[in-house]
One Martini backbone bead per residue (centre of mass of N, CA, C, O) as a GRO file, in nm:
protein
  373
    1MET     BB    1 -14.089  -3.600 -18.269
    2LEU     BB    2 -14.191  -3.384 -18.019
    3VAL     BB    3 -14.179  -3.019 -18.032
    4LEU     BB    4 -14.164  -2.772 -17.784
    5LEU     BB    5 -14.144  -2.429 -17.813
    6CYS     BB    6 -14.356  -2.328 -17.581
    7ILE     BB    7 -14.470  -2.139 -17.305
    8SER     BB    8 -14.745  -2.104 -17.139
    9PHE     BB    9 -14.908  -1.777 -17.129
   10GLN     BB   10 -14.998  -1.464 -17.014
   11LEU     BB   11 -15.118  -1.166 -17.185
   12ASN     BB   12 -15.149  -0.849 -17.106
   13THR     BB   13 -15.436  -0.680 -17.224
   14TYR     BB   14 -15.602  -0.416 -17.422
   15ALA     BB   15 -15.825  -0.219 -17.521
   16ASP     BB   16 -15.948   0.028 -17.639
   17ASP     BB   17 -16.066   0.340 -17.499
   18GLN     BB   18 -16.326   0.277 -17.653
   19LYS     BB   19 -16.598   0.297 -17.434
   20PRO     BB   20 -16.924   0.254 -17.269
   21ILE     BB   21 -16.751   0.440 -17.066
   22ASP     BB   22 -16.694   0.719 -16.822
   23ILE     BB   23 -16.375   0.810 -16.719
   24LYS     BB   24 -16.239   1.060 -16.502
   25SER     BB   25 -15.989   0.946 -16.447
   26GLU     BB   26 -15.672   0.947 -16.562
   27ALA     BB   27 -15.652   0.632 -16.457
   28ALA     BB   28 -15.740   0.285 -16.557
   29VAL     BB   29 -15.815  -0.059 -16.432
   30LEU     BB   30 -15.945  -0.381 -16.542
   31LEU     BB   31 -15.927  -0.697 -16.377
   32ASP     BB   32 -15.896  -1.034 -16.402
   33SER     BB   33 -15.808  -1.227 -16.128
   34ASP     BB   34 -15.782  -1.513 -16.284
   35THR     BB   35 -15.658  -1.436 -16.590
   36ARG     BB   36 -15.540  -1.126 -16.632
   37ALA     BB   37 -15.740  -0.972 -16.784
   38VAL     BB   38 -15.789  -0.678 -16.961
   39LEU     BB   39 -16.106  -0.499 -16.972
   40TYR     BB   40 -15.979  -0.215 -16.889
   41ALA     BB   41 -15.822   0.094 -17.030
   42LYS     BB   42 -15.665   0.405 -16.896
   43ASN     BB   43 -15.371   0.494 -16.899
   44PRO     BB   44 -15.193   0.239 -16.784
   45ASP     BB   45 -14.869   0.366 -16.823
   46GLU     BB   46 -14.893   0.598 -16.655
   47LYS     BB   47 -14.711   0.800 -16.447
   48LEU     BB   48 -14.800   0.800 -16.105
   49TYR     BB   49 -14.937   0.885 -15.798
   50PRO     BB   50 -15.046   0.660 -15.533
   51ALA     BB   51 -14.997   0.692 -15.251
   52SER     BB   52 -15.156   0.459 -15.030
   53LEU     BB   53 -15.133   0.222 -15.236
   54THR     BB   54 -14.842   0.137 -15.156
   55LYS     BB   55 -14.939  -0.046 -14.906
   56ILE     BB   56 -14.984  -0.299 -15.071
   57ALA     BB   57 -14.684  -0.361 -15.123
   58THR     BB   58 -14.585  -0.363 -14.839
   59ALA     BB   59 -14.761  -0.586 -14.729
   60ILE     BB   60 -14.674  -0.828 -14.914
   61TYR     BB   61 -14.375  -0.809 -14.851
   62ALA     BB   62 -14.401  -0.851 -14.542
   63ILE     BB   63 -14.543  -1.126 -14.545
   64GLU     BB   64 -14.325  -1.280 -14.715
   65LYS     BB   65 -14.060  -1.197 -14.548
   66GLY     BB   66 -14.185  -1.200 -14.276
   67ASN     BB   67 -14.279  -1.234 -13.930
   68LEU     BB   68 -14.577  -1.194 -13.786
   69ASN     BB   69 -14.469  -1.242 -13.479
   70ASP     BB   70 -14.299  -1.021 -13.465
   71ILE     BB   71 -14.132  -0.774 -13.269
   72VAL     BB   72 -14.168  -0.427 -13.297
   73THR     BB   73 -13.965  -0.136 -13.268
   74VAL     BB   74 -14.033   0.181 -13.233
   75SER     BB   75 -13.943   0.474 -13.380
   76LYS     BB   76 -13.900   0.806 -13.422
   77ASN     BB   77 -13.941   0.816 -13.729
   78ALA     BB   78 -14.213   0.679 -13.731
   79VAL     BB   79 -14.365   0.880 -13.545
   80SER     BB   80 -14.299   1.146 -13.739
   81GLN     BB   81 -14.507   1.097 -13.932
   82GLU     BB   82 -14.729   1.209 -14.150
   83GLY     BB   83 -15.046   1.202 -14.140
   84THR     BB   84 -15.176   0.913 -14.122
   85ARG     BB   85 -15.233   0.730 -13.801
   86VAL     BB   86 -15.170   0.508 -13.499
   87TYR     BB   87 -15.019   0.630 -13.268
   88LEU     BB   88 -14.725   0.577 -13.197
   89ASP     BB   89 -14.453   0.498 -12.988
   90VAL     BB   90 -14.163   0.520 -12.860
   91GLY     BB   91 -14.060   0.178 -12.812
   92GLU     BB   92 -14.284   0.038 -12.911
   93LYS     BB   93 -14.433  -0.301 -12.900
   94VAL     BB   94 -14.522  -0.463 -13.222
   95PRO     BB   95 -14.674  -0.664 -13.416
   96LEU     BB   96 -14.652  -0.707 -13.746
   97LYS     BB   97 -14.948  -0.763 -13.811
   98LEU     BB   98 -15.064  -0.511 -13.674
   99LEU     BB   99 -14.920  -0.304 -13.849
  100ILE     BB  100 -15.056  -0.395 -14.113
  101GLN     BB  101 -15.346  -0.345 -14.025
  102GLY     BB  102 -15.302  -0.029 -13.963
  103MET     BB  103 -15.209   0.038 -14.252
  104LEU     BB  104 -15.467  -0.065 -14.419
  105ILE     BB  105 -15.713   0.033 -14.256
  106ASN     BB  106 -15.578   0.334 -14.140
  107SER     BB  107 -15.319   0.437 -14.296
  108GLY     BB  108 -15.035   0.405 -14.144
  109ASN     BB  109 -14.741   0.568 -14.162
  110ASP     BB  110 -14.597   0.471 -13.905
  111ALA     BB  111 -14.631   0.165 -13.963
  112ALA     BB  112 -14.479   0.150 -14.231
  113VAL     BB  113 -14.197   0.239 -14.116
  114ALA     BB  114 -14.171   0.025 -13.907
  115ILE     BB  115 -14.168  -0.211 -14.103
  116ALA     BB  116 -13.920  -0.131 -14.279
  117GLU     BB  117 -13.712  -0.121 -14.042
  118HIS     BB  118 -13.747  -0.419 -13.965
  119LEU     BB  119 -13.672  -0.556 -14.238
  120ASP     BB  120 -13.412  -0.333 -14.355
  121GLY     BB  121 -13.344  -0.083 -14.133
  122ASN     BB  122 -13.437   0.111 -14.374
  123VAL     BB  123 -13.603   0.274 -14.611
  124ASP     BB  124 -13.407   0.252 -14.851
  125HIS     BB  125 -13.363  -0.056 -14.845
  126PHE     BB  126 -13.658  -0.129 -14.858
  127SER     BB  127 -13.718  -0.005 -15.136
  128GLU     BB  128 -13.520  -0.165 -15.306
  129ASN     BB  129 -13.631  -0.447 -15.226
  130MET     BB  130 -13.926  -0.394 -15.318
  131ASN     BB  131 -13.862  -0.336 -15.619
  132ASP     BB  132 -13.741  -0.616 -15.675
  133PHE     BB  133 -13.990  -0.781 -15.595
  134LEU     BB  134 -14.192  -0.653 -15.803
  135LYS     BB  135 -14.034  -0.747 -16.053
  136GLU     BB  136 -13.974  -1.060 -15.994
  137LYS     BB  137 -14.273  -1.150 -15.890
  138ILE     BB  138 -14.482  -0.957 -16.076
  139GLY     BB  139 -14.374  -0.765 -16.334
  140VAL     BB  140 -14.314  -0.487 -16.322
  141LYS     BB  141 -14.221  -0.166 -16.519
  142ASN     BB  142 -14.342   0.133 -16.379
  143THR     BB  143 -14.195   0.114 -16.084
  144HIS     BB  144 -14.103   0.354 -15.804
  145PHE     BB  145 -14.000   0.329 -15.470
  146VAL     BB  146 -13.911   0.546 -15.157
  147ASN     BB  147 -14.154   0.431 -14.981
  148PRO     BB  148 -14.409   0.271 -14.771
  149ASN     BB  149 -14.670   0.515 -14.783
  150GLY     BB  150 -14.686   0.757 -15.025
  151LEU     BB  151 -14.544   0.997 -14.982
  152PHE     BB  152 -14.437   1.249 -15.144
  153ASN     BB  153 -14.241   1.189 -15.448
  154PRO     BB  154 -14.107   1.233 -15.763
  155ASN     BB  155 -13.982   0.911 -15.733
  156HIS     BB  156 -14.288   0.821 -15.671
  157TYR     BB  157 -14.418   0.559 -15.881
  158THR     BB  158 -14.685   0.444 -16.102
  159THR     BB  159 -14.938   0.232 -16.235
  160ALA     BB  160 -15.239   0.089 -16.301
  161ARG     BB  161 -15.127  -0.175 -16.400
  162ASP     BB  162 -14.924  -0.236 -16.169
  163LEU     BB  163 -15.138  -0.218 -15.941
  164ALA     BB  164 -15.317  -0.453 -16.035
  165MET     BB  165 -15.095  -0.665 -16.016
  166ILE     BB  166 -15.035  -0.629 -15.717
  167THR     BB  167 -15.316  -0.668 -15.598
  168ASN     BB  168 -15.367  -0.950 -15.727
  169TYR     BB  169 -15.134  -1.094 -15.598
  170ALA     BB  170 -15.200  -1.025 -15.294
  171LYS     BB  171 -15.495  -1.157 -15.288
  172LYS     BB  172 -15.382  -1.459 -15.289
  173ASN     BB  173 -15.316  -1.393 -15.002
  174PRO     BB  174 -15.474  -1.468 -14.713
  175VAL     BB  175 -15.371  -1.251 -14.520
  176PHE     BB  176 -15.423  -1.013 -14.699
  177SER     BB  177 -15.721  -1.061 -14.767
  178GLU     BB  178 -15.823  -1.023 -14.479
  179ILE     BB  179 -15.728  -0.731 -14.437
  180PHE     BB  180 -15.839  -0.596 -14.696
  181GLY     BB  181 -16.150  -0.696 -14.583
  182THR     BB  182 -16.147  -0.518 -14.339
  183LYS     BB  183 -16.372  -0.303 -14.157
  184MET     BB  184 -16.290  -0.374 -13.844
  185LEU     BB  185 -16.066  -0.286 -13.548
  186ASP     BB  186 -15.924  -0.343 -13.273
  187TRP     BB  187 -15.725  -0.087 -13.083
  188ASN     BB  188 -15.440  -0.152 -12.856
  189SER     BB  189 -15.234   0.084 -12.763
  190GLU     BB  190 -15.063   0.292 -12.559
  191SER     BB  191 -15.206   0.572 -12.686
  192TRP     BB  192 -15.445   0.397 -12.859
  193LYS     BB  193 -15.797   0.347 -12.818
  194THR     BB  194 -15.990   0.173 -13.071
  195THR     BB  195 -16.168   0.163 -13.387
  196LEU     BB  196 -16.095   0.048 -13.680
  197ILE     BB  197 -16.191   0.201 -14.003
  198THR     BB  198 -16.238   0.184 -14.296
  199HIS     BB  199 -16.195   0.416 -14.581
  200HIS     BB  200 -16.372   0.233 -14.764
  201LEU     BB  201 -16.697   0.292 -14.873
  202MET     BB  202 -16.769   0.023 -14.997
  203LEU     BB  203 -16.669  -0.170 -14.774
  204LYS     BB  204 -16.836  -0.027 -14.547
  205GLY     BB  205 -17.131   0.067 -14.698
  206GLU     BB  206 -17.186   0.377 -14.786
  207ILE     BB  207 -17.129   0.254 -15.078
  208PRO     BB  208 -17.318   0.056 -15.239
  209TYR     BB  209 -17.188  -0.288 -15.320
  210PRO     BB  210 -17.179  -0.586 -15.441
  211GLY     BB  211 -16.894  -0.790 -15.357
  212ILE     BB  212 -16.695  -0.661 -15.170
  213THR     BB  213 -16.346  -0.767 -15.076
  214GLY     BB  214 -16.174  -0.489 -15.107
  215GLY     BB  215 -15.966  -0.198 -14.992
  216LYS     BB  216 -15.799   0.115 -15.099
  217THR     BB  217 -15.689   0.436 -15.010
  218GLY     BB  218 -15.586   0.769 -15.158
  219TYR     BB  219 -15.400   1.088 -15.055
  220VAL     BB  220 -15.257   1.360 -15.235
  221ASN     BB  221 -15.220   1.639 -15.388
  222GLU     BB  222 -15.050   1.516 -15.643
  223SER     BB  223 -15.259   1.251 -15.681
  224LYS     BB  224 -15.506   1.256 -15.555
  225LEU     BB  225 -15.742   1.020 -15.608
  226THR     BB  226 -15.709   0.679 -15.486
  227LEU     BB  227 -15.818   0.338 -15.591
  228ALA     BB  228 -15.872   0.012 -15.451
  229THR     BB  229 -16.062  -0.286 -15.590
  230THR     BB  230 -16.258  -0.567 -15.491
  231ALA     BB  231 -16.464  -0.823 -15.664
  232GLU     BB  232 -16.769  -1.034 -15.660
  233ASN     BB  233 -17.043  -1.270 -15.824
  234GLY     BB  234 -16.965  -1.592 -15.858
  235LYS     BB  235 -16.799  -1.566 -16.155
  236LEU     BB  236 -16.635  -1.310 -16.092
  237ARG     BB  237 -16.316  -1.148 -16.053
  238LEU     BB  238 -16.215  -0.813 -15.949
  239THR     BB  239 -15.988  -0.546 -16.049
  240ALA     BB  240 -15.970  -0.201 -15.938
  241ILE     BB  241 -15.810   0.105 -16.076
  242VAL     BB  242 -15.770   0.443 -15.964
  243LEU     BB  243 -15.621   0.755 -16.089
  244LYS     BB  244 -15.661   1.079 -16.046
  245ALA     BB  245 -15.910   1.192 -15.902
  246PRO     BB  246 -16.040   1.519 -15.871
  247HIS     BB  247 -16.298   1.422 -15.700
  248LYS     BB  248 -16.512   1.354 -15.482
  249THR     BB  249 -16.631   1.019 -15.554
  250MET     BB  250 -16.510   0.971 -15.840
  251ASP     BB  251 -16.370   0.701 -15.770
  252TYR     BB  252 -16.628   0.551 -15.718
  253ASN     BB  253 -16.780   0.593 -15.977
  254ASP     BB  254 -16.563   0.459 -16.151
  255THR     BB  255 -16.563   0.178 -16.008
  256LYS     BB  256 -16.855   0.113 -16.070
  257GLU     BB  257 -16.831   0.126 -16.379
  258LEU     BB  258 -16.625  -0.102 -16.396
  259LEU     BB  259 -16.778  -0.330 -16.260
  260ASP     BB  260 -17.029  -0.325 -16.430
  261TYR     BB  261 -16.880  -0.386 -16.701
  262GLY     BB  262 -16.752  -0.658 -16.621
  263PHE     BB  263 -17.010  -0.820 -16.520
  264SER     BB  264 -17.181  -0.760 -16.804
  265ASN     BB  265 -16.943  -0.837 -17.051
  266PHE     BB  266 -16.829  -1.107 -16.900
  267ARG     BB  267 -16.670  -1.441 -16.929
  268HIS     BB  268 -16.610  -1.771 -16.884
  269THR     BB  269 -16.380  -2.011 -17.042
  270LEU     BB  270 -16.270  -2.313 -17.203
  271ILE     BB  271 -15.958  -2.437 -17.328
  272SER     BB  272 -15.858  -2.702 -17.486
  273HIS     BB  273 -15.572  -2.889 -17.533
  274LYS     BB  274 -15.711  -3.003 -17.817
  275GLU     BB  275 -15.718  -2.746 -17.941
  276LYS     BB  276 -15.694  -2.613 -18.273
  277PHE     BB  277 -15.460  -2.367 -18.420
  278THR     BB  278 -15.424  -2.206 -18.744
  279ASN     BB  279 -15.116  -2.101 -18.933
  280GLY     BB  280 -15.110  -2.219 -19.209
  281ASN     BB  281 -14.876  -2.484 -19.141
  282LYS     BB  282 -14.951  -2.427 -18.837
  283ASP     BB  283 -14.985  -2.587 -18.514
  284PHE     BB  284 -15.182  -2.508 -18.224
  285PHE     BB  285 -15.164  -2.546 -17.845
  286PRO     BB  286 -15.257  -2.580 -17.552
  287LYS     BB  287 -15.100  -2.705 -17.276
  288ASN     BB  288 -15.368  -2.655 -17.126
  289ASP     BB  289 -15.633  -2.618 -16.975
  290THR     BB  290 -15.783  -2.278 -17.036
  291LEU     BB  291 -15.870  -1.997 -16.882
  292ILE     BB  292 -16.099  -1.750 -17.011
  293THR     BB  293 -16.182  -1.428 -17.127
  294VAL     BB  294 -16.504  -1.320 -17.252
  295PRO     BB  295 -16.743  -1.208 -17.434
  296ASN     BB  296 -17.090  -1.204 -17.459
  297THR     BB  297 -17.038  -1.178 -17.728
  298GLU     BB  298 -16.890  -1.244 -18.004
  299VAL     BB  299 -16.623  -1.459 -18.056
  300ARG     BB  300 -16.271  -1.403 -18.128
  301LYS     BB  301 -16.014  -1.617 -18.290
  302MET     BB  302 -15.655  -1.561 -18.323
  303VAL     BB  303 -15.352  -1.675 -18.487
  304ASN     BB  304 -15.025  -1.650 -18.517
  305ASN     BB  305 -14.696  -1.754 -18.613
  306GLN     BB  306 -14.621  -1.753 -18.282
  307GLY     BB  307 -14.885  -1.850 -18.111
  308ILE     BB  308 -15.073  -1.606 -18.065
  309LEU     BB  309 -15.375  -1.574 -17.895
  310THR     BB  310 -15.660  -1.385 -17.990
  311VAL     BB  311 -15.914  -1.247 -17.780
  312GLY     BB  312 -16.232  -1.119 -17.904
  313ASN     BB  313 -16.444  -0.913 -18.069
  314ILE     BB  314 -16.641  -0.789 -18.323
  315ASP     BB  315 -16.448  -0.511 -18.297
  316ASN     BB  316 -16.148  -0.598 -18.246
  317GLN     BB  317 -16.118  -0.629 -17.936
  318THR     BB  318 -15.896  -0.696 -17.695
  319VAL     BB  319 -15.884  -0.913 -17.411
  320GLN     BB  320 -15.678  -1.164 -17.487
  321GLN     BB  321 -15.358  -1.332 -17.445
  322ILE     BB  322 -15.210  -1.651 -17.571
  323GLN     BB  323 -14.962  -1.885 -17.543
  324LEU     BB  324 -14.874  -2.127 -17.752
  325GLU     BB  325 -14.812  -2.452 -17.894
  326GLN     BB  326 -14.594  -2.625 -18.100
  327LYS     BB  327 -14.631  -2.900 -18.338
  328LEU     BB  328 -14.425  -3.105 -18.495
  329PRO     BB  329 -14.331  -3.305 -18.694
  330GLU     BB  330 -14.209  -3.606 -18.745
  331LYS     BB  331 -13.888  -3.748 -18.708
  332ILE     BB  332 -13.718  -3.949 -18.938
  333ASN     BB  333 -13.515  -4.215 -18.868
  334LYS     BB  334 -13.267  -4.419 -18.952
  335PRO     BB  335 -13.179  -4.718 -18.928
  336THR     BB  336 -12.972  -4.936 -18.732
  337VAL     BB  337 -12.659  -5.126 -18.709
  338ARG     BB  338 -12.530  -5.362 -18.485
  339SER     BB  339 -12.226  -5.462 -18.406
  340SER     BB  340 -12.011  -5.670 -18.241
  341GLY     BB  341 -11.830  -5.392 -18.187
  342LYS     BB  342 -12.041  -5.164 -18.109
  343MET     BB  343 -12.111  -5.043 -18.392
  344ASN     BB  344 -12.269  -4.791 -18.576
  345PHE     BB  345 -12.468  -4.834 -18.869
  346HIS     BB  346 -12.582  -4.726 -19.135
  347ILE     BB  347 -12.770  -4.868 -19.387
  348ASP     BB  348 -12.608  -4.749 -19.631
  349ALA     BB  349 -12.334  -4.871 -19.545
  350VAL     BB  350 -12.418  -5.171 -19.564
  351TYR     BB  351 -12.486  -5.164 -19.871
  352GLY     BB  352 -12.196  -5.098 -19.961
  353ILE     BB  353 -12.064  -5.351 -19.865
  354ILE     BB  354 -12.229  -5.551 -20.023
  355ILE     BB  355 -12.159  -5.450 -20.307
  356PHE     BB  356 -11.859  -5.479 -20.286
  357ALA     BB  357 -11.864  -5.785 -20.248
  358LEU     BB  358 -12.013  -5.862 -20.514
  359ALA     BB  359 -11.800  -5.733 -20.701
  360GLY     BB  360 -11.564  -5.923 -20.616
  361ILE     BB  361 -11.692  -6.186 -20.705
  362VAL     BB  362 -11.735  -6.125 -21.002
  363VAL     BB  363 -11.438  -6.075 -21.073
  364GLY     BB  364 -11.345  -6.365 -20.984
  365LEU     BB  365 -11.515  -6.526 -21.191
  366ARG     BB  366 -11.403  -6.398 -21.446
  367LYS     BB  367 -11.106  -6.501 -21.406
  368LYS     BB  368 -11.160  -6.798 -21.394
  369ILE     BB  369 -11.290  -6.830 -21.671
  370ARG     BB  370 -11.042  -6.743 -21.838
  371ARG     BB  371 -10.858  -6.968 -21.758
  372ASN     BB  372 -11.029  -7.203 -21.855
  373LEU     BB  373 -11.014  -7.094 -22.159
   0.00000   0.00000   0.00000
């Protein structure tokens, strides 16, 4: 009998920070969008302020929980939000999807609060529910949000790793992906008629880079510049996060460095479910054919005695880890004999009965012989 001990899954890992690129931002993560391998990380788990990158989480939570055709009535609290807005009016009625578009494309803080109040009644309940959603659905570990728009609060924080996971999860949703990649949108509200244009300079084309598929900017004094970007080149799809870039355009310079590094140094390959990896006397196999990310240089694969396969390069830098399954030797059971009374006896018990009967016969014969003598 084959016993499967483990369920195959991806373990997000990252190599040492010593990389042939120089990232100026306080923290950064480059994620392979398909395999979730972390290709580069600098201070990936440092808790920092995300500013308007918070709206990525707000958007995917709203898309999954809400009805995009719902009509939202805008409150005074939403209208009173400071910072970037889409200039909503008190009592104005706006479709939920349009508010999500205004929040992501023009970074509308008023739209974000209107969304939160519509979904969960008030900002506090919204924040609690969104935090639960991010932990349960996406698996973040170091994120705590207290508002839907990223305006500064000392208890409102996340990490580059968590934001990369949130963005990558959201990008798989077609509605989010469409809005995240929108460059401009006609906007006709009660008080503001304009064309919304994305603030992300690489998506807009002001800072040219081929293959940009989406992006979101962020800034408050305490967070400095933050930037989320997705891109693809026909072979790889990447998600890049930079946090706390100290100067203007440095967030874009760092993002370009990350994308160049990812596209130039990594590729996909497939591990067959028949491929065996051995540690000592244990054999491990992938549960299914598994897509992994590997460096373009020599690839090293090692499995430990728990079945975790580490994929790395010749410098022993980890690119990805995958949990494999172990197949144990077959367990051989002794055959059983079924009696007419429908009771099961092991074969050794049957042998005992036979031996006992033969012994009785022998004893009986010996007594008979003695009497005859």
